[in-house]
C-alpha positions as CSV (number, residue, x, y, z in Angstrom):
1,M,-11.4,48.9,120.9
2,K,-9.8,47.4,118.4
3,K,-6.5,47.7,117.2
4,T,-6.0,49.2,113.6
5,S,-2.1,49.7,114.5
6,N,1.0,48.1,113.6
7,K,3.2,50.0,116.9
8,I,6.8,48.8,118.2
9,V,8.7,50.3,121.5
10,L,12.2,50.5,121.7
11,V,13.9,50.0,124.9
12,G,17.4,52.4,125.4
13,S,17.5,55.1,123.2
14,G,21.6,54.5,122.3
15,A,23.4,54.8,119.2
16,V,22.0,51.4,118.2
17,G,18.2,51.6,118.8
18,T,17.9,55.0,117.1
19,S,19.8,53.7,114.4
20,F,17.0,51.0,114.1
21,L,14.6,53.5,114.7
22,Y,15.2,56.1,112.1
23,S,16.2,52.5,109.5
24,S,12.1,51.7,110.2
25,I,10.1,54.9,110.3
26,S,12.5,56.0,106.8
27,Q,11.0,52.5,104.9
28,G,7.1,53.0,107.3
29,I,7.4,49.5,108.8
30,A,5.3,51.1,111.4
31,E,2.5,53.2,112.4
32,E,3.9,54.3,115.3
33,Y,6.5,53.9,117.6
34,G,7.9,54.5,121.6
35,I,11.0,54.6,122.9
36,I,11.5,55.0,126.3
37,D,14.8,55.2,128.4
38,L,17.0,55.7,132.4
39,N,17.0,59.2,131.0
40,N,14.1,60.5,130.0
41,D,15.2,63.9,129.0
42,I,17.1,61.6,126.1
43,S,14.0,59.4,125.2
44,K,11.9,63.2,125.1
45,G,15.0,64.6,122.8
46,N,15.1,61.0,120.9
47,E,11.0,62.2,120.2
48,L,11.8,65.6,119.2
49,D,14.5,65.3,116.8
50,L,13.0,61.9,114.9
51,E,9.5,63.8,114.6
52,D,12.1,66.1,112.4
53,S,12.7,64.3,109.7
54,F,8.6,63.4,108.9
55,P,7.9,65.8,106.9
56,S,11.2,65.2,104.3
57,I,10.4,60.9,104.0
58,Q,6.4,61.7,103.4
59,N,5.9,59.6,106.9
60,N,2.6,60.0,109.6
61,A,3.7,58.1,112.5
62,I,3.5,58.9,115.4
63,V,6.1,58.4,117.9
64,K,6.1,59.3,122.0
65,S,8.3,58.6,124.5
66,G,7.7,57.7,128.0
67,G,7.6,54.6,130.4
68,Y,6.6,50.6,130.6
69,E,3.1,51.6,130.9
70,L,3.6,52.2,126.3
71,V,4.3,48.3,125.4
72,S,0.6,47.6,127.0
73,D,-0.4,47.8,123.3
74,A,2.5,47.3,121.3
75,D,3.2,44.8,118.8
76,I,6.8,44.6,118.8
77,V,9.2,45.4,121.7
78,V,13.3,45.8,120.7
79,I,16.2,46.3,123.8
80,T,18.7,47.9,122.9
81,A,19.9,49.0,126.9
82,G,23.0,48.1,128.7
83,R,26.4,49.5,128.9
84,P,28.5,50.0,125.5
85,Q,31.9,47.4,124.5
86,K,34.4,48.8,125.2
87,P,37.5,48.4,123.4
88,G,39.2,45.7,123.4
89,E,36.7,44.0,125.2
90,T,34.6,41.1,124.5
91,R,30.7,41.2,124.2
92,L,30.6,37.8,126.5
93,E,32.7,40.3,128.9
94,M,29.3,41.7,130.1
95,V,27.6,39.7,131.0
96,S,27.3,40.5,135.2
97,D,26.5,43.8,134.8
98,N,24.2,43.2,131.2
99,A,22.2,40.3,133.4
100,K,21.0,41.8,136.1
101,I,19.9,45.1,133.8
102,M,18.2,43.1,131.2
103,K,17.0,40.9,134.8
104,S,14.7,44.6,135.5
105,I,14.0,45.4,131.7
106,A,12.2,41.9,131.9
107,K,10.4,42.5,135.2
108,E,8.8,46.1,133.6
109,I,8.1,44.8,130.5
110,K,5.6,41.7,131.8
111,S,4.2,43.6,134.7
112,N,2.8,46.4,131.8
113,G,1.1,43.1,130.1
114,F,3.7,43.0,126.7
115,K,2.1,40.1,124.7
116,G,3.6,40.7,121.4
117,V,7.5,39.9,120.1
118,T,10.4,40.4,121.6
119,I,13.9,40.7,119.5
120,I,16.8,41.4,122.1
121,A,20.2,43.2,120.5
122,S,21.6,44.5,124.0
123,N,25.2,42.0,124.2
124,P,26.3,39.8,125.2
125,V,23.2,39.1,122.6
126,D,22.6,35.1,122.4
127,V,23.3,35.1,126.7
128,M,21.3,38.4,127.7
129,T,18.1,36.8,125.7
130,T,17.9,33.9,127.3
131,V,18.4,35.3,130.8
132,Y,14.8,37.7,129.0
133,Q,13.1,34.7,128.3
134,E,13.4,33.4,131.2
135,V,12.7,35.9,134.1
136,T,9.6,36.4,131.3
137,K,8.4,32.7,130.8
138,F,7.3,34.1,127.5
139,D,6.6,31.5,124.5
140,A,9.9,31.1,122.8
141,K,9.4,31.7,119.9
142,K,8.1,35.3,120.6
143,V,11.6,36.1,122.2
144,I,14.4,36.8,119.5
145,S,17.7,37.5,120.3
146,S,19.5,39.8,116.5
147,S,22.1,36.7,116.9
148,C,24.1,36.3,113.7
149,S,22.0,38.4,111.6
150,L,24.5,41.1,111.4
151,D,27.3,38.1,111.0
152,T,25.7,36.8,108.7
153,A,25.4,40.3,106.5
154,R,29.2,41.1,106.6
155,L,29.1,37.0,106.0
156,R,27.6,38.1,103.0
157,M,29.2,41.4,101.8
158,E,32.7,39.8,102.4
159,L,31.6,37.0,99.2
160,S,29.8,39.8,97.1
161,K,32.8,41.4,97.2
162,A,34.8,38.1,96.5
163,F,32.5,37.1,93.9
164,D,31.2,40.4,92.5
165,V,27.6,39.5,93.3
166,S,24.3,41.0,95.4
167,P,25.3,40.3,98.7
168,S,21.4,39.3,98.6
169,E,21.7,36.3,96.1
170,F,23.7,34.5,98.6
171,S,22.8,31.9,100.7
172,A,25.6,32.1,103.3
173,F,24.8,32.4,107.2
174,V,27.1,32.7,109.8
175,L,25.7,30.9,113.4
176,G,26.1,30.0,116.7
177,E,27.5,32.7,119.0
178,H,27.4,36.7,118.2
179,G,30.4,37.1,118.8
180,D,33.6,35.5,118.7
181,S,33.4,31.7,118.3
182,S,30.9,32.0,115.5
183,V,30.7,29.3,112.6
184,S,30.8,31.1,108.8
185,T,29.5,28.0,106.8
186,L,31.3,27.9,104.0
187,E,31.2,24.0,102.9
188,F,28.0,24.4,101.1
189,A,27.4,28.3,100.8
190,S,25.4,29.2,97.2
191,I,24.8,31.8,94.7
192,K,20.8,30.7,94.7
193,G,21.8,26.8,94.7
194,I,25.1,27.1,92.9
195,P,28.4,25.4,95.3
196,L,30.0,28.3,95.9
197,S,32.8,25.4,97.0
198,S,33.5,25.1,93.2
199,Y,34.4,28.2,92.2
200,Y,36.6,28.6,95.0
201,K,39.4,28.7,93.7
202,D,38.8,30.4,90.7
203,K,38.8,32.6,93.0
204,G,41.8,32.6,94.8
205,L,39.9,31.7,97.7
206,T,42.2,28.8,99.2
207,P,41.2,27.5,102.9
208,K,43.6,29.3,104.4
209,K,41.9,33.1,102.6
210,L,38.2,32.1,104.0
211,E,39.8,31.2,107.5
212,E,41.2,34.9,106.8
213,L,37.9,35.7,105.2
214,H,35.4,34.5,108.2
215,E,38.8,36.3,110.3
216,R,36.9,39.6,109.4
217,V,33.8,38.7,109.6
218,W,33.8,38.3,113.5
219,K,36.5,40.8,114.1
220,K,34.6,43.5,112.1
221,A,33.0,45.1,115.0
222,Y,36.8,45.1,117.0
223,E,37.7,47.8,114.0
224,I,34.8,49.6,113.6
225,I,35.1,50.5,118.0
226,D,38.0,50.9,117.8
227,R,37.3,53.1,114.6
228,K,35.1,55.4,115.9
229,R,34.3,53.2,119.5
230,A,30.7,51.9,118.6
231,T,28.4,50.0,115.9
232,F,24.9,51.4,114.8
233,Y,24.0,51.5,111.3
234,G,24.2,48.8,111.0
235,V,23.0,46.1,113.1
236,G,20.0,48.4,112.9
237,S,19.3,48.4,109.6
238,A,19.3,44.4,110.7
239,L,16.4,44.8,113.7
240,A,14.1,47.3,111.0
241,D,14.6,44.4,108.4
242,I,13.4,41.3,111.2
243,S,10.6,43.6,112.8
244,K,9.5,43.6,108.6
245,S,9.6,40.3,108.2
246,I,7.4,39.9,112.0
247,L,5.0,43.0,111.1
248,R,4.1,42.3,107.7
249,D,4.6,38.1,108.0
250,E,7.1,37.7,105.6
251,K,8.3,34.3,106.7
252,R,11.4,35.7,105.7
253,V,14.7,33.6,107.2
254,F,17.6,35.0,109.4
255,A,19.9,34.4,111.5
256,T,18.7,34.8,114.5
257,G,18.9,33.8,117.3
258,A,15.5,30.7,118.3
259,L,15.7,29.5,122.0
260,L,17.9,25.6,120.4
261,S,15.1,22.2,121.0
262,G,17.7,19.9,119.5
263,E,19.0,22.0,116.6
264,Y,22.2,20.2,115.8
265,G,21.9,18.5,118.7
266,Q,22.0,21.1,121.0
267,K,19.9,22.2,123.8
268,G,18.5,24.5,126.7
269,V,20.6,28.4,126.1
270,Y,19.9,30.3,122.1
271,A,22.6,30.4,119.7
272,G,22.5,31.7,115.5
273,I,20.8,29.1,113.6
274,P,18.6,30.6,110.6
275,S,14.5,31.2,111.1
276,V,11.8,31.9,109.5
277,L,10.2,35.1,111.1
278,G,6.3,36.0,110.3
279,K,4.1,37.6,113.2
280,E,3.7,35.6,115.5
281,G,7.7,35.5,116.0
282,I,9.8,32.0,114.6
283,I,7.8,29.8,112.8
284,T,9.9,26.9,112.4
285,T,13.9,26.3,112.8
286,Y,16.6,24.5,110.1
287,E,19.1,23.5,109.5
288,F,21.8,24.4,107.1
289,P,23.7,22.1,105.7
290,L,27.4,22.0,108.5
291,S,30.8,20.2,107.1
292,K,32.5,18.4,109.3
293,K,34.1,21.1,111.1
294,E,32.0,23.5,111.4
295,K,29.6,21.3,113.1
296,A,32.3,20.9,116.0
297,Q,33.3,24.4,115.8
298,F,29.2,24.7,115.9
299,I,28.5,23.1,119.3
300,K,32.1,24.6,120.9
301,S,30.2,28.1,119.9
302,V,27.2,26.5,122.3
303,S,29.5,25.1,124.7
304,T,30.4,29.6,125.1
305,L,27.9,30.6,125.3
306,K,26.3,27.9,127.3
307,T,28.8,28.9,130.5
308,A,28.3,32.7,130.0
309,T,25.0,31.9,130.2
310,K,25.5,30.1,133.6
311,K,27.4,33.0,135.0
312,A,24.6,35.9,133.4
313,L,21.9,33.0,135.8
314,D,23.9,33.2,138.5
315,A,24.7,37.1,138.2
316,I,20.7,37.5,138.7
317,K,19.6,35.2,141.1
């Protein structure tokens, strides 16, 4: 029988995963949703809780919890499973534990015949995406890391506050690692093509203030975790936005993680770069212009990811 509806399956129904599902359901992004979790009671509970929202948001979607058989006819699998980040812990310190979890998930997904696009948000996200692609050997274009999509949203929010312009109007990205070594592209950022660098001085954005702005971007997760133990609404919304671009073939540009194949002279690991996303996953990638300093920072960030990725791959041998 010909498939007639879009289906998204979530693996890991913690706060991030359920925030993503609720954001997706409230926007009507798919017609079917699946929930897989190590704890069957939790996944069933989330199924029942989410379906209670349907009458008020006038959604006729279907939500089912179950095992990995749910992925066999899915268009998108979103993976958020893994142990949570502890207060004061960097994402890279989670490498070995989450690499073993990711290997197990990857093998289950492949063995159940999944043919769609995978989006990964388990931390450290670019490293875990490299692990997943290595284990499954899926086409790298159909394996995507959420990477710097959330960081980019945070950067655009900071610029929005400084310029009093809607965050959606900014062309600026955070690239590299979704983490402490990330790079904010401030030298060639713009508002619909209007260079921001011409107006930084007018807004009191000295080089020192710009460094502080970037610091607020990459440290924001730590502040949220310190205050409420976890981040989930922002990344949940970002995952829904990414999924929508794929399912509806919108061909929008996100700072998601792609397997580097020469971008900025780097290869072999996933890292956040501007990527066009459509129904087949990553359609193409682009190199946002970087200053000499920013490019050096990006190369250093990728080097950090390569070191962590080696540790992750060693952990699953």
